[in-house]
LUMDO-331858 format. One record per residue (C-alpha): residue in three letters; x, y, z; residue number from 1. Coordinates in steps of 0.05 Angstrom, whole numbers. Layout:
% residues N
<"ALA",<X,Y,Z>,NUM>
...
***
This chain:
% residues 152
<"MET",<454,-351,-209>,1>
<"LYS",<422,-295,-242>,2>
<"THR",<345,-307,-264>,3>
<"ARG",<322,-281,-338>,4>
<"HIS",<297,-218,-309>,5>
<"SER",<362,-199,-281>,6>
<"GLU",<412,-228,-342>,7>
<"GLY",<455,-183,-372>,8>
<"PRO",<448,-163,-450>,9>
<"LEU",<509,-213,-456>,10>
<"GLU",<483,-271,-423>,11>
<"THR",<415,-256,-459>,12>
<"ALA",<451,-252,-529>,13>
<"VAL",<488,-317,-518>,14>
<"ARG",<416,-347,-492>,15>
<"LEU",<393,-332,-556>,16>
<"LEU",<446,-352,-604>,17>
<"ALA",<450,-420,-563>,18>
<"ARG",<379,-432,-590>,19>
<"ARG",<394,-411,-658>,20>
<"ASP",<437,-358,-709>,21>
<"HIS",<414,-297,-708>,22>
<"THR",<433,-233,-758>,23>
<"GLU",<457,-169,-725>,24>
<"ARG",<397,-141,-736>,25>
<"GLN",<354,-192,-710>,26>
<"LEU",<394,-195,-641>,27>
<"ARG",<390,-118,-637>,28>
<"GLU",<317,-120,-644>,29>
<"LYS",<309,-173,-584>,30>
<"LEU",<361,-139,-546>,31>
<"HIS",<316,-76,-555>,32>
<"ARG",<254,-103,-534>,33>
<"LYS",<290,-128,-470>,34>
<"ASP",<302,-56,-459>,35>
<"PHE",<375,-58,-462>,36>
<"SER",<404,6,-482>,37>
<"ASN",<434,20,-552>,38>
<"GLU",<512,24,-518>,39>
<"GLU",<505,-37,-483>,40>
<"ILE",<469,-70,-544>,41>
<"THR",<531,-50,-590>,42>
<"GLU",<580,-62,-537>,43>
<"THR",<554,-140,-529>,44>
<"ILE",<550,-145,-608>,45>
<"THR",<623,-129,-608>,46>
<"GLN",<641,-177,-555>,47>
<"LEU",<602,-227,-591>,48>
<"LYS",<636,-221,-658>,49>
<"ASP",<703,-216,-626>,50>
<"LYS",<692,-281,-593>,51>
<"GLY",<669,-315,-656>,52>
<"TYR",<595,-328,-632>,53>
<"MET",<569,-287,-692>,54>
<"ASN",<600,-292,-763>,55>
<"GLU",<550,-264,-812>,56>
<"ASP",<582,-291,-875>,57>
<"ALA",<574,-360,-850>,58>
<"LEU",<506,-346,-831>,59>
<"ARG",<483,-315,-895>,60>
<"ASP",<520,-380,-933>,61>
<"ARG",<480,-423,-888>,62>
<"MET",<413,-386,-896>,63>
<"LEU",<420,-382,-974>,64>
<"GLU",<443,-458,-977>,65>
<"LYS",<372,-468,-943>,66>
<"PHE",<331,-429,-986>,67>
<"VAL",<363,-457,-1049>,68>
<"SER",<344,-523,-1019>,69>
<"GLU",<278,-514,-1001>,70>
<"GLY",<267,-504,-1079>,71>
<"ARG",<213,-448,-1066>,72>
<"TYR",<238,-388,-1087>,73>
<"GLY",<278,-357,-1148>,74>
<"LEU",<330,-316,-1145>,75>
<"HIS",<299,-253,-1127>,76>
<"GLY",<256,-290,-1080>,77>
<"ILE",<317,-312,-1044>,78>
<"LEU",<348,-248,-1041>,79>
<"ALA",<283,-221,-1006>,80>
<"LYS",<282,-275,-957>,81>
<"LEU",<353,-261,-932>,82>
<"ARG",<346,-185,-933>,83>
<"GLN",<286,-200,-894>,84>
<"ASN",<324,-235,-841>,85>
<"GLY",<378,-175,-841>,86>
<"LEU",<430,-195,-891>,87>
<"MET",<425,-125,-931>,88>
<"SER",<492,-137,-960>,89>
<"ILE",<483,-193,-1004>,90>
<"SER",<493,-175,-1075>,91>
<"GLU",<447,-213,-1139>,92>
<"THR",<515,-240,-1164>,93>
<"ALA",<532,-276,-1099>,94>
<"VAL",<466,-307,-1095>,95>
<"ARG",<472,-331,-1168>,96>
<"GLU",<540,-361,-1153>,97>
<"HIS",<508,-412,-1110>,98>
<"PHE",<440,-411,-1147>,99>
<"PRO",<460,-414,-1219>,100>
<"GLU",<406,-396,-1278>,101>
<"GLU",<399,-471,-1297>,102>
<"THR",<387,-497,-1225>,103>
<"GLU",<337,-441,-1222>,104>
<"MET",<297,-457,-1286>,105>
<"GLU",<299,-526,-1258>,106>
<"THR",<271,-506,-1189>,107>
<"ALA",<219,-464,-1228>,108>
<"GLN",<192,-531,-1269>,109>
<"LYS",<197,-570,-1209>,110>
<"ILE",<142,-525,-1173>,111>
<"LEU",<101,-517,-1228>,112>
<"GLY",<91,-586,-1243>,113>
<"LYS",<69,-600,-1171>,114>
<"ASN",<17,-538,-1173>,115>
<"PHE",<2,-534,-1248>,116>
<"PRO",<-18,-610,-1266>,117>
<"VAL",<-46,-581,-1327>,118>
<"ARG",<2,-526,-1359>,119>
<"ASP",<-30,-497,-1424>,120>
<"ASP",<-39,-431,-1459>,121>
<"THR",<-106,-422,-1414>,122>
<"THR",<-59,-430,-1353>,123>
<"LEU",<6,-391,-1376>,124>
<"PRO",<-9,-321,-1345>,125>
<"ARG",<-26,-355,-1276>,126>
<"GLN",<38,-396,-1278>,127>
<"MET",<78,-334,-1300>,128>
<"ARG",<44,-295,-1235>,129>
<"PHE",<54,-360,-1196>,130>
<"LEU",<135,-349,-1212>,131>
<"CYS",<135,-276,-1201>,132>
<"ASN",<102,-280,-1127>,133>
<"ARG",<160,-332,-1106>,134>
<"GLY",<217,-280,-1144>,135>
<"PHE",<240,-321,-1205>,136>
<"SER",<277,-284,-1248>,137>
<"GLN",<252,-249,-1316>,138>
<"ALA",<293,-294,-1358>,139>
<"VAL",<271,-361,-1326>,140>
<"MET",<205,-342,-1334>,141>
<"SER",<212,-324,-1410>,142>
<"LYS",<241,-389,-1428>,143>
<"ILE",<177,-421,-1389>,144>
<"ALA",<133,-385,-1426>,145>
<"ARG",<174,-396,-1492>,146>
<"GLU",<180,-472,-1478>,147>
<"SER",<104,-475,-1459>,148>
<"ARG",<88,-444,-1528>,149>
<"LYS",<134,-487,-1566>,150>
<"HIS",<98,-547,-1534>,151>
<"GLN",<22,-526,-1563>,152>
***
């Protein structure tokens, strides 16, 4: 039986994938840190994809669903999180299909309610910065600002 120090790139990759899903970029980085050559890494990833051990489309959908259900981010925040995890090819339109503007608006209202018990004109700039920092779309932030001004 091989020890971890003598594992090949395929065994190492399978062990990593057994713990949790990884994007191709994440797996490449981890294998590179273990001093495997670029050729070995590329060959390993090809084998994993051929065997069905890696499916970035399915991983993207699971991660997207996770970020939407967490209710912590807006459209651009979710896009940034996905790209940060190595899923560069996802578009704003694809995210919007899973996260319609109405849902983004509900999410924004919910987290503002938790973080700003008193919502008035004096806290509106802070609320907008808060939403912007979490990647909420300009359309949602504008609607919230209009609603806030209506209720004043």
